[in-house]
C-alpha positions as CSV (number, residue, x, y, z in Angstrom):
1,M,78.9,138.0,70.0
2,A,80.0,141.3,70.8
3,A,83.8,142.1,71.9
4,T,85.7,145.2,72.8
5,D,89.5,145.1,71.3
6,C,92.3,146.2,73.7
7,N,95.5,147.2,72.0
8,D,98.7,146.5,74.5
9,T,102.1,147.1,73.5
10,Q,102.6,143.4,73.0
11,H,99.1,141.8,72.3
12,R,95.6,142.4,71.4
13,E,93.0,140.8,73.7
14,M,89.2,139.8,73.4
15,I,87.2,140.8,76.1
16,F,83.8,139.3,76.5
17,S,81.1,139.7,79.2
18,P,79.7,136.5,81.0
19,A,76.7,136.8,79.4
20,E,78.1,136.8,76.0
21,L,79.6,133.3,76.4
22,E,78.0,130.0,76.1
23,P,79.7,127.0,78.5
24,D,81.9,125.6,75.8
25,H,83.3,129.5,74.9
26,M,83.9,130.2,78.7
27,I,86.0,126.5,78.7
28,V,88.0,127.9,75.7
29,A,88.6,131.0,77.3
30,F,89.8,129.6,80.5
31,L,92.5,127.3,78.6
32,V,93.7,130.2,76.7
33,H,94.1,132.3,80.0
34,R,95.7,129.2,81.4
35,M,98.1,128.5,78.5
36,R,98.9,132.5,78.4
37,S,100.3,132.1,82.2
38,M,102.2,128.9,81.5
39,P,106.1,129.0,81.3
40,K,107.2,128.7,77.7
41,E,108.7,125.1,78.4
42,A,105.3,123.9,80.0
43,L,103.3,125.3,77.0
44,S,106.2,123.7,74.5
45,D,105.6,120.1,76.4
46,L,101.8,120.5,75.9
47,M,102.3,121.4,72.4
48,E,104.6,118.3,72.0
49,A,101.6,116.2,73.8
50,G,98.8,117.3,71.9
51,R,101.1,116.4,68.3
52,E,101.7,113.0,69.8
53,L,97.8,112.6,70.9
54,L,97.2,113.3,66.8
55,D,99.2,110.3,66.2
56,C,98.5,108.0,68.7
57,S,97.5,104.4,67.6
58,S,95.2,103.2,70.7
59,R,92.8,104.0,73.3
60,D,95.0,103.5,76.1
61,E,97.8,105.6,74.6
62,A,95.4,108.5,73.9
63,R,94.5,108.5,77.7
64,E,97.9,108.1,78.8
65,I,98.9,111.6,76.5
66,V,95.5,113.3,78.2
67,Q,97.1,112.8,81.6
68,T,100.3,114.3,80.7
69,M,98.3,117.1,79.4
70,R,96.5,117.6,82.5
71,E,99.4,117.3,84.3
72,I,101.1,120.1,82.4
73,L,98.1,122.3,82.3
74,F,97.1,121.7,86.3
75,P,100.1,120.9,87.8
76,E,98.4,121.9,91.3
77,T,96.4,118.9,90.7
78,I,98.9,115.9,90.4
79,G,97.7,113.3,92.6
80,M,93.9,114.3,92.6
81,I,92.8,113.4,89.0
82,R,92.7,109.7,88.8
83,A,92.1,107.2,85.8
84,P,88.9,105.0,86.9
85,E,91.0,101.8,87.1
86,E,93.2,103.1,89.4
87,S,93.1,102.3,93.4
88,D,91.7,104.6,95.7
89,Q,94.9,106.1,97.0
90,K,94.9,109.5,98.6
91,P,96.0,112.7,96.9
92,D,99.0,113.1,99.2
93,S,100.4,109.5,98.6
94,L,99.9,110.2,94.8
95,K,101.9,113.4,94.9
96,S,104.7,111.4,97.2
97,R,104.8,108.6,94.4
98,A,105.7,111.4,91.9
99,I,108.5,112.3,93.9
100,Y,109.5,109.1,94.5
101,I,109.5,108.0,90.7
102,G,111.4,111.5,89.9
103,C,114.2,110.9,91.9
104,K,114.2,107.1,90.5
105,I,114.5,108.9,87.2
106,K,117.3,111.0,88.3
107,E,119.3,108.1,90.1
108,A,118.7,106.0,86.9
109,R,120.1,108.5,84.3
110,E,122.7,109.7,86.4
111,K,124.2,106.0,87.0
112,A,124.0,105.7,83.1
113,G,125.8,109.0,82.9
114,M,123.2,111.0,80.9
115,T,122.2,114.4,81.2
116,Q,118.7,115.6,81.5
117,E,119.1,116.7,77.8
118,D,120.6,113.1,76.9
119,L,117.6,111.5,78.3
120,A,115.2,114.2,76.6
121,K,116.8,113.6,73.0
122,V,116.6,109.9,73.2
123,T,113.0,109.9,74.5
124,G,111.9,112.3,72.6
125,M,110.8,114.9,75.4
126,T,111.8,118.0,76.1
127,Q,114.5,118.8,78.9
128,S,112.1,120.7,80.7
129,H,109.7,118.0,80.7
130,V,112.5,115.5,82.1
131,S,113.4,118.0,85.0
132,R,109.8,118.5,85.9
133,L,109.6,114.6,86.1
134,E,112.8,114.6,88.1
135,T,111.5,116.8,90.7
136,G,108.0,115.3,91.2
137,Q,106.3,118.0,89.7
138,H,104.6,116.1,87.1
139,S,103.5,112.4,87.5
140,P,104.6,110.5,84.4
141,A,102.3,108.7,82.5
142,W,102.7,104.9,82.0
143,R,104.0,105.8,78.2
144,T,106.2,108.2,79.4
145,L,107.7,105.7,82.2
146,E,107.9,102.9,79.4
147,K,110.1,105.3,77.2
148,I,112.3,106.6,79.9
149,A,113.1,102.8,81.0
150,V,114.0,101.8,77.6
151,A,116.2,104.8,77.1
152,L,118.0,104.1,80.6
153,K,118.1,100.5,79.6
154,I,116.1,99.0,82.8
155,E,112.8,97.8,83.6
156,A,109.9,100.2,84.3
157,R,109.4,98.6,87.6
158,Q,112.6,99.8,88.7
159,L,111.4,103.3,88.4
160,D,108.0,102.7,90.1
161,P,107.4,99.8,91.9
162,L,103.6,99.1,91.2
163,A,104.6,99.5,87.2
164,D,103.5,96.1,85.8
């Protein structure tokens, strides 16, 4: 595969013509491009989720982590990607649900007298991820919701009425 080196003042990029790329190479190139344009906090959250994926112990746990990674990589699709077992909710209602859950997380956190940083430390998340959850930018995976509920000493269904 022929490549042309382009030297910037900051970094070196490889430029390939589309004819030279196999489909899986195109996917990797797209993901690299997407990751380069992400805020550092989101990239850090993505890397953390990747480490969790390597250590997960069940298929369900892996699904939850992959869903979290999708939300971080593609925040514009929140509510558009569904797990096969989910009901036929419309994307708008899923986005509204993410906002609702975020508000409940923030309420419970404040009631517990915790800062976002405190909650992040107890749950093993980053403060920026907690912030994105609270603002509804990310819909928490079930595993994340459970971690938050345990940290706040409440039931998960207090954050998400559909949780059971």
